[in-house]
All heavy atoms as an XYZ file, in Angstrom:
763
protein
N      -2.469     -8.993      4.061
C      -3.387     -8.226      4.778
C      -3.897     -7.084      3.937
O      -3.141     -6.477      3.171
C      -2.779     -7.714      6.075
C      -3.656     -6.787      6.780
S      -2.895     -6.106      8.294
C      -3.620     -7.220      9.475
N      -5.138     -6.768      3.945
C      -5.768     -5.745      3.149
C      -6.409     -4.713      4.120
O      -7.228     -5.106      4.966
C      -6.774     -6.226      2.162
C      -6.087     -7.166      1.171
C      -7.437     -5.016      1.406
C      -7.110     -7.704      0.146
N      -6.025     -3.399      3.968
C      -6.696     -2.403      4.828
C      -7.165     -1.222      3.859
O      -6.560     -1.070      2.809
C      -5.775     -1.788      5.883
C      -4.454     -1.259      5.213
C      -5.392     -2.809      6.933
C      -3.575     -0.505      6.280
N      -8.244     -0.578      4.297
C      -8.704      0.510      3.506
C      -7.997      1.760      3.987
O      -7.848      1.978      5.164
C     -10.205      0.653      3.661
C     -10.731      1.877      2.821
C     -12.301      1.815      2.943
O     -12.865      1.114      3.555
N     -12.812      2.871      2.254
N      -7.448      2.548      3.003
C      -6.685      3.742      3.452
C      -7.594      4.954      3.242
O      -8.537      5.031      2.458
C      -5.489      3.954      2.540
C      -4.427      2.855      2.629
C      -3.306      3.150      1.565
C      -3.860      2.872      4.000
N      -7.338      5.985      4.106
C      -8.034      7.235      3.905
C      -7.370      7.951      2.757
O      -6.157      8.222      2.706
C      -7.895      8.123      5.222
C      -8.672      9.284      5.243
C      -8.548     10.053      6.488
O      -8.549      9.425      7.559
O      -8.428     11.244      6.496
N      -8.150      8.286      1.810
C      -7.671      8.868      0.523
C      -6.842     10.131      0.791
O      -5.857     10.265      0.196
C      -8.870      9.146     -0.365
C      -8.492      9.353     -1.837
C      -9.642      9.678     -2.732
C     -10.839      8.807     -2.488
N     -11.856      9.100     -3.456
N      -7.303     10.997      1.605
C      -6.630     12.320      1.844
C      -5.310     12.106      2.474
O      -4.274     12.742      1.980
C      -7.539     13.223      2.680
O      -7.730     12.612      4.030
N      -5.101     11.162      3.350
C      -3.849     10.989      3.940
C      -2.866     10.387      2.921
O      -1.660     10.628      2.970
C      -3.869     10.092      5.219
O      -4.331      8.840      4.949
N      -3.385      9.439      2.183
C      -2.480      8.792      1.122
C      -1.983      9.842      0.056
O      -0.859      9.948     -0.196
C      -3.281      7.689      0.421
C      -2.523      7.028     -0.766
C      -1.350      6.249     -0.276
C      -3.462      6.112     -1.481
N      -2.924     10.656     -0.380
C      -2.568     11.654     -1.330
C      -1.705     12.737     -0.771
O      -0.744     13.167     -1.392
C      -3.855     12.317     -1.945
C      -4.639     11.403     -2.861
C      -5.963     11.768     -3.251
C      -4.150     10.147     -3.244
C      -6.673     10.942     -4.109
C      -4.921      9.388     -4.106
C      -6.168      9.814     -4.481
N      -1.883     13.099      0.494
C      -0.990     14.121      1.034
C       0.342     13.613      1.378
O       1.342     14.290      1.242
C      -1.639     14.757      2.307
O      -1.718     13.756      3.330
N       0.478     12.248      1.655
C       1.802     11.647      1.868
C       2.621     11.708      0.658
O       3.846     11.931      0.716
C       1.588     10.180      2.337
O       0.858     10.178      3.621
C       2.947      9.489      2.497
N       2.038     11.386     -0.501
C       2.753     11.467     -1.749
C       2.648     12.792     -2.503
O       3.138     12.848     -3.651
C       2.288     10.230     -2.648
C       2.754      8.932     -2.090
C       1.921      8.156     -1.359
C       4.018      8.501     -2.475
C       2.370      6.928     -0.872
C       4.427      7.207     -2.058
C       3.642      6.464     -1.221
N       1.922     13.743     -1.920
C       1.774     15.074     -2.511
C       1.126     14.969     -3.990
O       1.734     15.540     -4.958
C       3.073     15.797     -2.545
C       2.929     17.291     -2.761
O       1.798     17.762     -2.431
N       3.940     17.961     -3.228
N       0.107     14.127     -4.115
C      -0.661     14.082     -5.376
C      -2.161     14.413     -5.115
O      -2.595     14.470     -3.947
C      -0.437     12.681     -5.999
C       0.920     12.331     -6.323
C      -0.954     11.543     -5.055
N      -2.893     14.378     -6.217
C      -4.301     14.751     -6.083
C      -5.257     13.660     -6.677
O      -6.443     13.829     -6.648
C      -4.606     16.085     -6.671
C      -4.233     16.163     -8.112
O      -3.622     15.317     -8.623
O      -4.567     17.214     -8.727
N      -4.648     12.701     -7.270
C      -5.448     11.576     -7.785
C      -4.698     10.239     -7.794
O      -3.421     10.174     -7.645
C      -5.908     11.930     -9.206
O      -4.846     11.883    -10.127
N      -5.478      9.152     -7.998
C      -4.874      7.818     -7.995
C      -3.924      7.661     -9.175
O      -2.835      7.044     -9.077
C      -5.984      6.734     -8.020
C      -5.517      5.434     -7.682
C      -5.304      5.055     -6.376
C      -5.239      4.421     -8.697
C      -4.847      3.641     -6.026
C      -4.778      3.187     -8.328
C      -4.523      2.815     -7.043
N      -4.288      8.220    -10.319
C      -3.365      8.048    -11.541
C      -2.135      8.870    -11.289
O      -1.028      8.485    -11.777
C      -4.085      8.490    -12.789
O      -4.581      9.782    -12.660
N      -2.249     10.006    -10.648
C      -1.051     10.744    -10.255
C      -0.150     10.035     -9.287
O       1.110     10.162     -9.377
C      -1.396     12.109     -9.732
O      -2.141     12.870    -10.553
N      -0.776      9.241     -8.469
C      -0.053      8.413     -7.466
C       0.807      7.419     -8.220
O       1.914      7.114     -7.827
C      -0.997      7.833     -6.492
C      -0.436      6.874     -5.429
C       0.447      7.744     -4.473
C      -1.522      6.190     -4.677
N       0.236      6.849     -9.298
C       0.947      5.840    -10.113
C       2.227      6.408    -10.710
O       3.357      5.916    -10.574
C       0.058      5.250    -11.075
C       0.650      4.063    -11.849
O       1.588      3.463    -11.360
O       0.285      3.820    -12.987
N       2.021      7.593    -11.275
C       3.208      8.355    -11.892
C       4.267      8.683    -10.818
O       5.440      8.576    -11.012
C       2.677      9.587    -12.576
O       1.710      9.258    -13.568
N       3.752      9.209     -9.685
C       4.633      9.582     -8.594
C       5.534      8.425     -8.084
O       6.686      8.495     -7.970
C       3.864     10.137     -7.434
S       4.886     10.673     -6.036
N       4.946      7.229     -7.970
C       5.677      6.103     -7.352
C       6.626      5.551     -8.395
O       7.572      4.948     -7.968
C       4.708      5.015     -6.895
O       3.853      4.578     -8.063
C       3.845      5.433     -5.787
N       6.374      5.759     -9.734
C       7.282      5.321    -10.710
C       8.617      6.098    -10.726
O       9.668      5.512    -11.121
C       6.703      5.426    -12.110
C       5.476      4.495    -12.197
C       5.747      3.043    -11.933
O       6.838      2.498    -12.412
N       4.885      2.350    -11.248
N       8.648      7.384    -10.268
C       9.887      8.170    -10.243
C      10.498      8.231     -8.961
O      11.672      8.722     -8.865
C       9.626      9.577    -10.857
C       9.135      9.567    -12.315
C       8.604     10.276    -10.026
N       9.898      7.795     -7.910
C      10.432      7.862     -6.486
C      11.281      6.610     -6.362
O      11.221      5.563     -6.980
C       9.339      7.805     -5.448
C       8.566      9.045     -5.254
S       7.356      8.827     -3.987
C       8.284      9.246     -2.565
N      12.241      6.712     -5.403
C      13.056      5.591     -5.017
C      12.181      4.545     -4.317
O      11.298      4.886     -3.570
C      14.092      6.037     -4.016
N      12.261      3.324     -4.771
C      11.499      2.197     -4.198
C      11.463      2.096     -2.729
O      10.531      1.851     -2.079
C      12.041      0.982     -4.781
C      12.699      1.382     -6.104
C      13.271      2.745     -5.740
N      12.634      2.497     -2.109
C      12.709      2.368     -0.610
C      11.879      3.442      0.023
O      11.304      3.218      1.111
C      14.177      2.521     -0.165
O      14.708      3.784     -0.636
N      11.779      4.593     -0.597
C      10.884      5.694     -0.015
C       9.443      5.379     -0.257
O       8.658      5.575      0.737
C      11.160      6.973     -0.775
C      12.463      7.678     -0.430
S      12.637      8.005      1.404
C      11.388      9.173      1.610
N       9.063      4.749     -1.295
C       7.618      4.334     -1.525
C       7.276      3.271     -0.507
O       6.223      3.441      0.166
C       7.417      3.812     -2.938
C       6.034      3.238     -3.088
C       7.721      4.871     -3.997
N       8.140      2.343     -0.306
C       7.951      1.272      0.732
C       7.906      1.868      2.077
O       7.067      1.479      2.928
C       9.043      0.246      0.610
C       8.808     -0.964      1.543
C       9.904     -1.990      1.417
O      10.258     -2.319      0.225
O      10.348     -2.539      2.452
N       8.740      2.812      2.416
C       8.695      3.491      3.732
C       7.360      4.154      3.991
O       6.743      4.029      5.006
C       9.834      4.446      3.862
C       9.735      5.304      5.069
C      10.138      4.794      6.287
C       9.372      6.641      5.029
C      10.004      5.600      7.496
C       9.187      7.416      6.195
C       9.580      6.837      7.406
O       9.464      7.698      8.600
N       6.969      4.971      3.040
C       5.658      5.626      3.072
C       4.482      4.763      3.276
O       3.593      4.937      4.109
C       5.428      6.589      1.981
C       6.296      7.819      1.890
C       6.772      8.307      0.682
C       6.632      8.510      3.071
C       7.568      9.508      0.639
C       7.397      9.672      3.054
C       7.835     10.166      1.796
O       8.669     11.264      1.730
N       4.431      3.671      2.491
C       3.275      2.770      2.554
C       3.348      1.982      3.875
O       2.333      1.701      4.471
C       3.358      1.817      1.378
C       3.056      2.457      0.036
C       3.158      1.421     -1.060
C       1.671      3.066      0.032
N       4.494      1.499      4.375
C       4.516      0.816      5.636
C       4.107      1.831      6.747
O       3.551      1.322      7.719
C       5.982      0.214      5.865
O       6.903      1.219      6.193
N       4.525      3.022      6.619
C       4.176      4.027      7.686
C       2.645      4.193      7.740
O       1.985      4.229      8.720
C       4.868      5.331      7.475
C       4.694      6.367      8.499
O       4.775      5.947      9.741
O       4.273      7.482      8.257
N       2.069      4.296      6.523
C       0.622      4.357      6.410
C      -0.105      3.194      6.935
O      -1.073      3.301      7.672
C       0.120      4.577      4.995
C       0.335      5.991      4.380
C       0.101      6.058      2.870
C      -0.616      7.014      5.132
N       0.452      2.023      6.680
C      -0.151      0.826      7.162
C      -0.037      0.678      8.698
O      -0.931      0.212      9.321
C       0.539     -0.425      6.495
N       1.138      1.035      9.253
C       1.235      0.840     10.644
C       0.563      1.867     11.514
O       0.133      1.708     12.570
C       2.867      0.901     10.997
O       3.321      2.139     10.739
N       0.345      3.128     10.907
C      -0.352      4.148     11.590
C      -1.773      4.123     11.360
O      -2.594      4.868     11.997
C       0.208      5.529     11.139
O      -0.162      5.788      9.853
N      -2.272      3.195     10.616
C      -3.669      3.070     10.308
C      -4.429      2.466     11.412
O      -3.982      1.505     12.038
C      -3.849      2.213      8.990
O      -5.159      1.989      8.767
N      -5.522      3.024     11.777
C      -6.428      2.499     12.829
C      -7.386      1.575     12.245
O      -8.304      1.105     12.964
C      -7.135      3.615     13.577
C      -6.175      4.554     14.293
O      -5.092      4.067     14.616
O      -6.568      5.667     14.576
N      -7.385      1.222     10.925
C      -8.268      0.343     10.366
C      -8.007     -1.046     10.594
O      -6.803     -1.528     10.715
C      -8.284      0.610      8.805
C      -8.596      2.030      8.461
C      -7.587      2.852      8.010
C      -9.804      2.600      8.652
C      -7.803      4.165      7.638
C     -10.044      3.890      8.240
C      -9.065      4.700      7.769
N      -9.070     -1.827     10.775
C      -8.944     -3.309     10.915
C      -8.755     -3.838      9.482
O      -8.961     -3.197      8.480
C     -10.203     -3.840     11.524
N      -8.441     -5.063      9.381
C      -8.327     -5.742      8.140
C      -9.652     -5.668      7.383
O     -10.659     -5.903      7.882
C      -7.887     -7.219      8.307
C      -7.545     -7.873      6.989
C      -6.889     -9.220      7.255
O      -6.619     -9.600      8.452
O      -6.613     -9.877      6.238
N      -9.552     -5.313      6.108
C     -10.751     -5.179      5.319
C     -10.841     -6.246      4.268
O      -9.890     -6.954      3.984
C     -10.700     -3.742      4.536
O     -10.653     -2.723      5.455
N     -12.078     -6.255      3.713
C     -12.292     -7.240      2.609
C     -12.544     -6.313      1.409
O     -13.135     -5.379      1.391
C     -13.542     -8.071      2.881
C     -14.032     -8.835      1.613
C     -13.417     -9.914      1.208
C     -15.102     -8.395      0.845
C     -13.885    -10.658      0.171
C     -15.501     -9.035     -0.166
C     -14.847    -10.204     -0.612
O     -15.259    -10.846     -1.713
N     -11.933     -6.786      0.284
C     -12.104     -6.144     -1.026
C     -12.554     -7.140     -2.023
O     -12.002     -8.244     -2.156
C     -10.864     -5.432     -1.444
C     -11.083     -4.657     -2.793
C      -9.671     -6.378     -1.653
C     -10.004     -3.725     -3.178
N     -13.665     -6.724     -2.706
C     -14.168     -7.585     -3.744
C     -13.349     -7.305     -5.024
O     -13.420     -6.230     -5.582
C     -15.683     -7.266     -4.035
C     -16.317     -8.228     -5.056
O     -15.606     -8.939     -5.704
N     -17.548     -8.115     -5.115
N     -12.511     -8.236     -5.377
C     -11.539     -7.992     -6.491
C     -12.259     -7.784     -7.857
O     -11.602     -7.202     -8.810
C     -10.670     -9.243     -6.623
C      -9.778     -9.488     -5.391
C      -8.461     -8.907     -5.548
C      -7.604     -9.202     -4.276
N      -6.270     -9.144     -4.474
N     -13.527     -8.138     -7.926
C     -14.197     -7.759     -9.191
C     -14.620     -6.389     -9.324
O     -15.026     -5.910    -10.354
C     -15.470     -8.723     -9.415
O     -16.462     -8.465     -8.392
N     -14.603     -5.625     -8.231
C     -14.898     -4.218     -8.149
C     -13.726     -3.263     -8.335
O     -13.777     -2.117     -8.095
C     -15.633     -3.864     -6.857
C     -16.997     -4.364     -6.847
O     -17.627     -4.641     -7.949
N     -17.582     -4.546     -5.666
N     -12.517     -3.892     -8.609
C     -11.345     -3.033     -8.775
C     -11.319     -2.364    -10.094
O     -11.440     -2.887    -11.111
C     -10.039     -3.857     -8.605
C     -10.011     -4.472     -7.164
C      -8.784     -3.141     -8.950
C      -8.856     -5.409     -6.924
N     -11.096     -1.022    -10.082
C     -11.022     -0.229    -11.215
C      -9.611     -0.028    -11.695
O      -9.360     -0.102    -12.891
C     -11.637      1.159    -10.821
C     -11.602      2.229    -11.877
C     -12.233      3.464    -11.371
O     -13.028      3.470    -10.527
N     -11.866      4.583    -12.018
N      -8.709      0.128    -10.712
C      -7.315      0.312    -11.114
C      -6.369     -0.218     -9.998
O      -6.741     -0.213     -8.816
C      -7.108      1.865    -11.254
C      -5.749      2.274    -11.968
C      -5.789      3.870    -12.196
O      -6.652      4.574    -11.790
N      -4.741      4.226    -12.841
N      -5.188     -0.651    -10.451
C      -4.283     -1.301     -9.492
C      -2.908     -0.726     -9.730
O      -2.483     -0.539    -10.842
C      -4.247     -2.840     -9.723
O      -5.547     -3.365     -9.512
C      -3.295     -3.440     -8.694
N      -2.140     -0.519     -8.593
C      -0.724     -0.160     -8.697
C       0.014     -1.231     -7.898
O      -0.174     -1.432     -6.747
C      -0.500      1.155     -8.124
C      -1.234      2.257     -8.756
C       1.039      1.476     -8.120
C      -1.188      3.636     -8.044
N       0.912     -1.986     -8.584
C       1.684     -3.020     -7.981
C       3.122     -2.427     -7.611
O       3.765     -1.818     -8.484
C       1.894     -4.159     -8.896
C       0.639     -4.976     -9.227
C      -0.008     -4.866    -10.456
C      -0.035     -5.714     -8.199
C      -1.141     -5.428    -10.744
C      -1.121     -6.369     -8.496
C      -1.767     -6.243     -9.799
N       3.509     -2.545     -6.401
C       4.743     -2.063     -5.913
C       5.443     -3.009     -5.039
O       5.097     -3.193     -3.859
C       4.511     -0.693     -5.088
C       3.799      0.386     -5.815
C       3.173      1.352     -4.812
C       4.676      1.076     -6.820
N       6.407     -3.801     -5.537
C       7.151     -4.798     -4.758
C       6.188     -5.582     -3.833
O       5.527     -6.458     -4.301
C       8.242     -4.062     -3.974
C       9.331     -3.454     -4.786
C      10.250     -4.458     -5.501
O      10.664     -5.407     -4.894
O      10.697     -4.047     -6.590
N       6.285     -5.318     -2.580
C       5.500     -6.084     -1.587
C       4.101     -5.450     -1.399
O       3.418     -6.014     -0.517
C       6.260     -6.129     -0.252
C       7.667     -6.779     -0.361
C       8.473     -6.687      0.832
O       7.963     -6.207      1.915
O       9.654     -7.119      0.843
N       3.789     -4.387     -1.993
C       2.580     -3.701     -1.744
C       1.751     -3.638     -3.074
O       2.307     -3.535     -4.113
C       2.847     -2.290     -1.257
C       3.576     -2.202      0.060
C       4.960     -2.170      0.168
C       2.791     -2.231      1.309
C       5.585     -2.099      1.369
C       3.482     -2.224      2.450
C       4.771     -2.149      2.568
O       5.505     -2.103      3.711
N       0.484     -3.539     -2.861
C      -0.482     -3.364     -3.941
C      -1.510     -2.329     -3.497
O      -1.998     -2.432     -2.429
C      -1.143     -4.636     -4.432
O      -0.235     -5.540     -4.879
N      -1.796     -1.258     -4.407
C      -2.872     -0.344     -4.080
C      -4.007     -0.556     -5.035
O      -3.700     -0.771     -6.257
C      -2.277      1.053     -4.265
C      -1.330      1.529     -3.167
C      -0.635      2.803     -3.662
C      -2.082      1.776     -1.951
N      -5.214     -0.583     -4.552
C      -6.328     -0.849     -5.321
C      -7.324      0.274     -5.324
O      -7.591      0.772     -4.165
C      -7.082     -2.099     -4.895
C      -6.293     -3.352     -4.951
C      -5.814     -3.939     -3.780
C      -5.945     -3.960     -6.110
C      -5.086     -5.109     -3.788
C      -5.141     -5.172     -6.204
C      -4.736     -5.708     -4.982
O      -3.929     -6.820     -4.970
N      -7.869      0.754     -6.321
C      -8.955      1.757     -6.420
C     -10.095      1.108     -6.844
O     -10.184      0.424     -7.999
C      -8.559      2.952     -7.330
C      -9.647      3.924     -7.558
C      -9.888      4.814     -6.314
C      -9.261      4.927     -8.710
N     -11.231      1.043     -6.153
C     -12.403      0.374     -6.579
C     -13.379      1.350     -7.177
O     -13.104      2.584     -7.176
C     -13.044     -0.440     -5.445
C     -13.692      0.376     -4.350
O     -13.719      1.562     -4.348
O     -14.214     -0.270     -3.370
N     -14.532      0.873     -7.635
C     -15.554      1.724     -8.349
C     -16.230      2.735     -7.297
O     -16.865      3.643     -7.876
C     -16.493      0.839     -9.170
C     -15.842      0.203    -10.370
C     -15.594     -1.120    -10.384
C     -15.558      1.027    -11.387
C     -15.004     -1.696    -11.557
C     -14.913      0.464    -12.559
C     -14.672     -0.883    -12.607
O     -14.129     -1.413    -13.712
N     -16.106      2.525     -6.092
C     -16.689      3.440     -5.112
C     -15.618      4.530     -4.728
O     -15.853      5.270     -3.761
C     -17.111      2.725     -3.876
C     -18.239      1.729     -4.121
O     -19.061      2.035     -5.009
N     -18.262      0.659     -3.397
N     -14.565      4.532     -5.405
C     -13.462      5.381     -5.169
C     -12.799      5.224     -3.806
O     -12.192      6.117     -3.149
C     -13.754      6.835     -5.331
C     -13.984      7.256     -6.787
O     -13.349      6.638     -7.644
O     -14.748      8.217     -7.080
N     -12.831      3.975     -3.268
C     -12.155      3.638     -2.080
C     -10.824      3.147     -2.411
O     -10.742      2.388     -3.441
C     -12.898      2.654     -1.208
C     -14.197      3.140     -0.713
O     -14.281      4.335     -0.374
O     -15.200      2.363     -0.656
N      -9.726      3.355     -1.617
C      -8.478      2.854     -1.818
C      -8.058      1.824     -0.806
O      -8.234      2.058      0.342
C      -7.487      4.077     -1.935
C      -7.787      4.941     -3.056
C      -6.026      3.486     -2.105
C      -6.997      6.225     -3.134
N      -7.491      0.730     -1.276
C      -7.068     -0.316     -0.355
C      -5.605     -0.597     -0.613
O      -5.116     -0.530     -1.679
C      -7.829     -1.628     -0.653
C      -9.328     -1.486     -0.358
C     -10.262     -1.011     -1.399
C      -9.891     -1.848      0.854
C     -11.547     -0.887     -1.118
C     -11.211     -1.753      1.120
C     -12.071     -1.292      0.126
O     -13.415     -1.089      0.359
N      -4.949     -0.942      0.492
C      -3.593     -1.240      0.526
C      -3.462     -2.790      0.879
O      -3.913     -3.185      1.966
C      -2.774     -0.461      1.492
C      -1.282     -0.811      1.644
C      -0.505     -0.606      0.443
C      -0.723     -0.023      2.783
N      -2.789     -3.630      0.013
C      -2.573     -4.976      0.328
C      -1.055     -5.180      0.511
O      -0.210     -4.768     -0.265
C      -3.071     -5.939     -0.812
C      -2.867     -7.348     -0.577
C      -3.381     -8.212     -1.702
O      -3.402     -7.775     -2.866
O      -3.824     -9.342     -1.380
N      -0.708     -5.881      1.539
C       0.652     -6.136      1.887
C       0.776     -7.386      2.661
O      -0.202     -7.869      3.265
C       1.336     -4.949      2.613
C       0.671     -4.668      3.961
C       1.175     -5.173      5.103
C      -0.473     -3.867      3.980
C       0.505     -4.929      6.364
C      -1.113     -3.542      5.189
C      -0.609     -4.046      6.398
N       2.010     -7.970      2.739
C       2.224     -9.164      3.534
C       3.016     -8.757      4.705
O       3.959     -7.869      4.650
C       3.009    -10.214      2.765
O       4.215     -9.664      2.246
C       2.203    -10.761      1.620
N       2.693     -9.283      5.840
C       3.488     -9.076      7.089
C       4.729     -9.806      7.023
O       4.799    -10.908      6.732
C       2.655     -9.452      8.394
C       1.301     -8.665      8.500
C       0.585     -9.340      9.744
C       1.591     -7.254      8.807
N       5.858     -9.045      7.286
C       7.119     -9.684      7.190
C       7.400    -10.566      8.388
O       7.156    -10.239      9.505
C       8.283     -8.628      7.187
C       8.245     -7.854      5.896
C       9.356     -6.932      5.835
C       9.469     -6.171      4.556
N      10.607     -5.186      4.506
N       7.825    -11.787      8.053
C       8.180    -12.708      9.239
C       9.626    -12.669      9.392
O      10.450    -12.750      8.504
C       7.698    -14.184      8.750
C       7.857    -15.179      9.846
O       8.060    -14.749     11.013
O       7.875    -16.369      9.503
N      10.040    -12.379     10.605
C      11.490    -12.181     10.912
C      12.177    -13.571     11.226
O      13.148    -13.522     11.887
C      11.603    -11.306     12.212
C      11.063     -9.888     11.937
C      11.989     -9.143     10.939
O      13.182     -9.399     10.817
O      11.340     -8.362     10.172
N      11.742    -14.639     10.639
C      12.456    -15.864     10.802
C      13.405    -16.051      9.727
O      13.192    -15.443      8.668
C      11.423    -17.098     10.803
O      10.752    -17.110      9.507
C      10.498    -17.044     11.938
N      14.439    -16.656      9.965
C      15.535    -16.856      9.015
C      15.671    -18.298      8.654
O      15.291    -19.194      9.436
C      16.845    -16.422      9.625
C      16.813    -14.939      9.966
C      16.617    -14.542     11.326
C      16.999    -13.874      9.047
C      16.603    -13.196     11.665
C      17.020    -12.583      9.372
C      16.765    -12.248     10.732
O      16.689    -10.896     10.991
N      16.124    -18.548      7.425
C      16.151    -19.934      6.920
C      17.228    -20.739      7.669
O      17.068    -21.926      7.813
C      16.486    -19.948      5.433
C      15.339    -19.345      4.643
C      15.539    -19.437      3.083
O      16.380    -20.189      2.711
O      14.833    -18.682      2.379
N      18.293    -20.139      7.940
C      19.372    -20.927      8.773
C      19.527    -20.262     10.182
O      19.248    -19.126     10.426
C      20.713    -20.747      8.031
O      21.082    -19.417      7.939
C      20.600    -21.368      6.671
N      19.927    -21.076     11.116
C      20.160    -20.595     12.434
C      21.487    -19.980     12.590
O      22.394    -20.164     11.746
C      20.014    -21.830     13.341
C      18.644    -22.465     13.425
C      18.624    -23.610     14.466
O      19.637    -23.955     14.974
N      17.424    -24.117     14.612
N      21.542    -19.140     13.539
C      22.847    -18.427     13.830
C      23.954    -19.462     14.188
O      23.725    -20.499     14.777
C      22.633    -17.429     14.919
O      23.876    -16.880     15.312
N      25.169    -19.063     13.815
C      26.245    -19.949     14.201
C      26.669    -19.686     15.580
O      27.518    -20.473     16.202
C      27.453    -19.677     13.269
C      27.252    -20.012     11.835
C      28.438    -19.614     10.921
C      26.943    -21.474     11.617
N      26.276    -18.621     16.231
C      26.740    -18.309     17.616
C      25.692    -18.663     18.600
O      24.828    -18.511     19.082
C      26.999    -16.823     17.680
C      27.911    -16.289     16.623
C      27.551    -15.549     15.597
C      29.283    -16.719     16.497
N      28.666    -15.355     14.818
C      29.667    -16.019     15.235
C      30.203    -17.494     17.114
C      30.953    -16.102     14.743
C      31.416    -17.615     16.619
C      31.830    -16.926     15.479
């Protein structure tokens, strides 16, 4: 799923002022905290699923299950997969 994020809320969440600073910030943070912040932004977002033209991507940050994209219009998109709570094996009980 891809959603467009509001730049100001993303930057204030990570306490940065630019996309390149965001990349540096996520490299020194604990991965679980980065994932928590991004999942919180994704769940609190009122945005519907968006389309992003991958040829217009200026910069990308890859983070485990999440990807952040900055396009040439300075819009920021978050791509993530919805977790499926199914398990490979059934419970023994």
